[in-house]
C-alpha positions, 0 to 999 in steps of 0.5 A: 213042120206044118205044110212044108209047101211046094216042090220048089228047089229054092224053097226046099233048100231053105227048109233043109237049112233051117232043119240043119240049124235047129236039129231034126225034123220029126214029122210033116203035118199036112193040112190037105193035098194041094200042091202049095202044101204037100209036095215038099213033105214028100221031098223031106221024106225022100231026103231026111226020112221025115214021115208025112202025117195027115188025113187018111185020104191024103195021098202018100200019108204015112201016119193017118190022123183021125179027128181029135187025134193028138201028136206029141212033139217035144212037149207040144201037143198038136190036135188034128181037127177034121175041117172039110169044105175047102177039100174033103181031106182038110185038117187044121192043127191046134197047138194046145199049149199056146191056143195057136190054130194052123188053118191051112186053107180053111182061113186066110190072113186076108181075103176069102178062100175057095170052097170045094166043088162038091154039092155039100162042100159049102155046108161042110165049110160053114160047119168047119168054121163052127168047129174051129170057133168052138176050140177058142184059139188065141191066134190063127196061123193061116196057110196064106197071109198074115197071122190073125190075132183075133180068131173069133172076129175073123171066123165071124167075118168069114161066116157073115160073108158067106151068109150075106152072099146067100141072102143076096142070092135069095133076094135075086130069086125073090124077083123070079127065076134066074140062071147062075149066069144071070145071078153072077151078072147081077151080084158080081157086076163090079168084078172083072168078067175074067173072074166070073167063072169062079163067081159062078162056082161060088153061086152054084155052091150056095144054090146047092146048099139052099136046095138041100135045105129045100129053100130053092129048086132047079128046073133045068138051068133055072133056079127059083125060090121055094115058098115056105109052105112048099118046103114043108 
C-alpha cells in the first residue's frame, strides 16, 4: 500500500476489507508524515504487522529508504525518490515496470500544493519537480485529485506557475520597496481575504528564494530588488 491515509475507522475498515479480499499486505510505503497520509499505516502495523517504509525521518518508520532505493514486491519494482519541498521527508515512488509515479503531495491532480515553511523549501520544491521530470513517468498518481495522464505537461504547469509568481513579485519590487502584506494585497486582490495568510506564506517563500539568489534583500519587513551590479 502507498499512503494508507488517515486514522478514520471507516477508512481503515475499507482497507482491511480490500486486504482480506486480495490476500496479504507486505508493506506500507509512505510519502511523508502528514496526517492524511501516514496514520492508517500505524493502524495496519498494529492490526496486521505490516511494516512502514519511508524516509529515514518519517516518524515510526520501520524500513528507512534512501534516495534511489528499490523495493521488490511480487515482481514489481518501486524506486524511492527523495523529493523535498512540501516536507523535508517527502518521497515519491516510481513503479518502474509501468512508468507510474506516485507523487504524494508533490503534485496534485488539480490545483497546486503547499510548499513547506522553511527558507529553502521553495528552491527544494522546484528541484524536486526537475527530479521527477527526469524519470520520464508515463502516468502520475497524486495523493489528491485525479490521475495525471500527461506528467510532462503537469510538471511544466507547476513549474511555470511558481516562476510566473516569482516574476510578478519582482515586477512589484521594480516599482519600489514593498512589505509582504503589500505584495499580497496587490497580487492576490481577487483572492478572498481569509486566504491572504496562506498567500503571504507563499510570497515569503519566493522572497527567501530570491534572497538566496541575491536578487532581493530585506530591510526589516521591507523588501527591495537588488540591481544586477549590486548582486555581483
